[in-house]
N, C-alpha and C positions, 0 to 999 in steps of 0.2 A: 748482440750475438746473432749472426745470420742463421736461419733455419735451413740446414742443408738436406733435410729430408726430401726424398724424391716425390713425396706426396704433398709437400707443403703448398697450401693454398690452391690445390688442384680442384678444378670443377668436377661435378658429377655429370656424366653423359645423359643427355635427354634425347628422346627419339626425334626431335626436330633436326638433329644433326645426322648426316649420312654415316654409315660405317664403311671403313676401308679394309678390304681383305689384305691380310699380311702373310698368310700361309695356308697351304692345303696339304693335309697329311692323309694318304690312303690308309685305311684301317683293315678292312677285309673286302672281298669282291663287292663292287657297287656301293661301297660305304666310304665316306671320307669325312674328316674333321676340318671345318673351315674356321679359321681364326681371324677375328677382326679387331681393329683398334679405332679409336675416335681420331679423326684428323686434327682435332684441337688438343689431343693428348689428355682428354678428360678421363676420369676413372669410372668404372662400372659398379653400380650398387644394385644388388638384387638378392633374392633368397635362392639357395641351392635347390634346384628342382623346378624353377620357373621356366617360362618359354619366351621366345621372340617370334613375331610374325614378320616375315620378310616379303618385300615387294620385289618380285623377280621379273625382269624384263624379257619374258619368253616371247617367241614369235607369235604374232597375233594379238599382242597386248599383254600388259602386266598380269601376273597371277600372284595370289597371296597364299603363302604356305607357313604353317606354324611349326616351329622346331623347338624341342627342349634344349635349354642351354646345358652343354655337357661340361663346361668349365666351372670353376668355383669362384664365388665372390671373394674368397680369401686371396685370390690372385687378380687384383682389380685392374691391372693395366691393359688387359685384353679380354675378349669374350669369344667363346667358341660354340658352335653348334655341330652336331654330328648327324649326318643325313644318309639315308639309304634310298637308292633309286629302285623302285619297283618297275615291272615291265610296262606299266601304264603311266609312269611318272612323267610329268611335264616340268614342274619347277625344279625338282631335285636333279633331274637329268640335265637341265640347262646349266645348273650350278656345276655339276661334274664336268660338263663339256666346255664351259665358257668362263667360269669364275677363275680369276687369277690374281696374284698379288698386285695391288695398285688399283684394282677395280672397286668402285664405290657402289653401295647398294643401300636402299632405304629400309629401315626396320621400325617396327612399332613394339613397344614394351619397355622393359620386361613386365610380365604379368603371370598370374596363376597362383593356385592355392596348394599345389602338391609339393610340400616341403616338410622335412622332418622338424624344421625349426618352428613350424606351426603346431606341432604335436610333440612337445618335449617328453622324453622317456629315457629310462636307464638302459633299455635294451631294444634293439631294432632287428627286424627281419625284412630284408629287401628281396623281392621276388620279381624277376623280369624274364622276358623272352625277346631274343633278337635285339633290335634297336631300342626296345623298351629299357635297355640298360642305361640309357643316357642320363635320366634324372638320378638314378642310383649312383652313377659315377660322380656326378656333381656333389651329391650329399656326402658320399664317402670321402671324396677329396677334401671337402670342407672339414670333416671330422679329423682327418689325417693332419691337415695343416694346423689345427688347434694345438697340436703337440701333446695332448693328453690321450690316454688310451680309451678308445670307444668300445662298444660291445655290439658288433654288427655281424649277423650271419647274412651273407650275400650270395643269393642263388640266381644263376642265370642259365637259361635254356637256349640251346642253339641246334642247328641241324647237324653240325659236325664241329670238332675242336678248332679247325682252321677258321671258322666263322664266328668265334667268340670275340666280340668287339671289346677292346681295352684289356684283353687278357694279360698282356705283359705288364701294363701299367698298374693294374690292380694287384697282380702277384708281387710286384715290387713294393707297393705300399704294405701289403700283408706281410711281407718278409721283414719289414721294419716295425710293424705294430701288431703285437699278438692279438689285439682286440678285433681285428678284421679277419673273419673266417670265410673263405671262399668255397663255394660248392658249384661245380659245373655239371650240367646235365646235357647230354647230346643224344640225338636220334640215332646216329651211326658214326663210327670212327672214320677218320681219313685213311685212305689206302696206304699201306706200308708204314703206318704209324700206330703202334699199339696204344689203346686207350684203357686206362685202369680206373677211370672215374665212373660216375653214374651214367647209365644209358637207358633210353626209353622215354616214356612220357612221365612228367612230374606227377606224383600221386601222394596219397596219404602216408604210405610207408616211407617214401623218400623224405617227406617233410618231417616225419617223426624221428628219422635217423639223423637228418641234417641239423635240426634244431629241437632237441628233446624238450627244451624249456619254452617252446613256442607260445604257451599260454601266458608267459610273462612278457612277451615282446609286442612292440608296436609294429604293425605290418604295413609295408608299402609295396604296391604291385603295379606293374606297367607292362603292357603287351597287347596283342590282338584280343578282341573280346572273347572268343572261345577259350583262349588260354586263361584269361582272368576269371571267367565263369568256372572253369575247372578248379582254379585255386580257391575261389570262394566256396565252392561246394566241398572241397577237401577240408578247409578250415571249419566250415559249419559242421561237417560230420565229425570233426575231432573236438567239438565243444568250444571253439574259440569265440571270444567276445567280439562280434563283428563291429562294435562301436570303435574298436581299435584297429580296424582295417581301412586302408585308404588306397584309392587307385587312380591312375591317370590313363585315359584312353588315347590310343593312337589318333583316333578320328576327332575327338572332342575334348581337348584340354580346356579346362574351365578357368575363366578369369575371375569370376565372382561366385559366391555361394549359390546364387540363384541359377547359375549356368551348370551346376553340377548335375550330371544325368542321374536319375534315380536308379538305385539298384533294386530291382523288383524280382528277386529270385524266388522260386517256389521251393519252400523248405517245410519239413514236417513241423507241426505245432504240438507242443506237449499236451495241451488240453483239447485238441481237435480229435474227433472220432472218425474212424474209417471202417470199412467193411470189405472183407476178402471172400470171394466165392471161389472155392476149389472145384472147378467144373466137373472133372472126371470122378471125383469122390462124392459129389453131392453134398458137400459141407460148406456152410457159410458161417463166418465168424466175425464178430465185432471186435474192434481193437482201437488202439490209439495210433495216430499217424507216426509216432516215434517208434512203434514196434516194427520189426522187420518181418517180411513175408515168411522167412524161415522160422522165426520164433513163434509166429501165429500158427503155422502149420504143425509144429511140434506140440504146442499146447492143445491143438485140436485132435491129436492122436494120429496125425499124418506124417509120413516119412518122405522127406526130400533129401536125397543123397547130398552130403556136404563134406568139405575137407577143412580148408583153412579158416573159414567163417569171416574173412575180411576182404573178400573180393579179389583174391589173387589167383586161386587155382582153377576156378571155373566149374567146379564139380556140381554146384547147385543151380546150374543154368536151367531155367524153365521158360515156357512161352507165356506171355501175357496176352490175353485175348480182348480185354476191355479195361478202360480206366487208365489212370496215370500213377506212376510211382516216382519217388525221388531216389535215384540210385547214384551212389558214389563208390566206384570200384577202383581196384588197384591193378588193372590190366588183365583181369580174368575173363573178359568178354570183348569181342571185336565190334567195330562200328557196324559191320555188315550184319552181325547177329542182332544188334540193337535195332537196326533198321527193319529187321524181320520180326520184331516184337519180343525178342528174348530179353530176360532180365536175370540177374543173379539174386537169388532169394535171400542170401545172407546179408546183403547190403542195400536192399530195396525197401523203401518205406511207402506204404499205400497212402495216396492222397485221395480221399473220398472213397468211392466204390470201385473195387478192382476185381477182375476175374482172371484166374490163371489156370493153366492146364495141369492140374495135379489131382 
């Protein structure tokens, strides 16, 4: 009996073979999805979340750019990358301006460690910003294609609703599978288009509302480094086990464990001691790094006006004149205030010796 399967005896693509572009789909401004097939009709085998390195024949000589694969290995006949051109882009700009169906390009890979399949869990929390959504799209599509109901809270942050990449495709999957829960966060709404979702910067309050069971989830994060730092700080402040946190950098996707950039965040340590000098009151108090400035002030008989006590209202804003604190707020203080030395006492933890104007 002949095997009529479309995959019968089909070879697996190796990067010695060129890729041939078969389609280009505009996503949002300056973002497009490029889909490739193997000229030999070989299949693609990789983990959802991995990346390809493309050799781009830009003017002046080839440049090499790494892109996360936005398609899923559950659809092995083609492979796609979704790229965003920045103002200074060379490779991606060349692709947007020159790549067309029929053009062949050399690629190396797939490679990378950032995949939910490397960290099996019952529940996942995917957090991304901008084009950092691409590995999350691949992993979610893979789960969707399995046919069973996953448990994923999918958070993506964008400047405005019209810039959310893959929004329609993800909402289509979520409408068919109850286990995919989408949460969009935008900085500002589009004109003449009311927005009823989350607005502002992602913070602890939003995370707690979006995924109340966050402590039970395996977290994957991708986006610019300042964004990932804010996510890490929020999770650390909420008592999350950071052994279950995984991230992929825009700049440095890692092919091996040795290439993983270290996460060297300054966080309060339970057994570390600190000291706070309240300069205007002439009081100095010893404490643990996990204590807040507000709590130490109150235990020392000092009054710092406060309201919400979780970094939202800004009532407890004071000036720090020396030392360092670890502060994770929820929007109650501006970047300009922070640059001028202000902190929120309710959510600031002293690291070593600190002096404040109280």
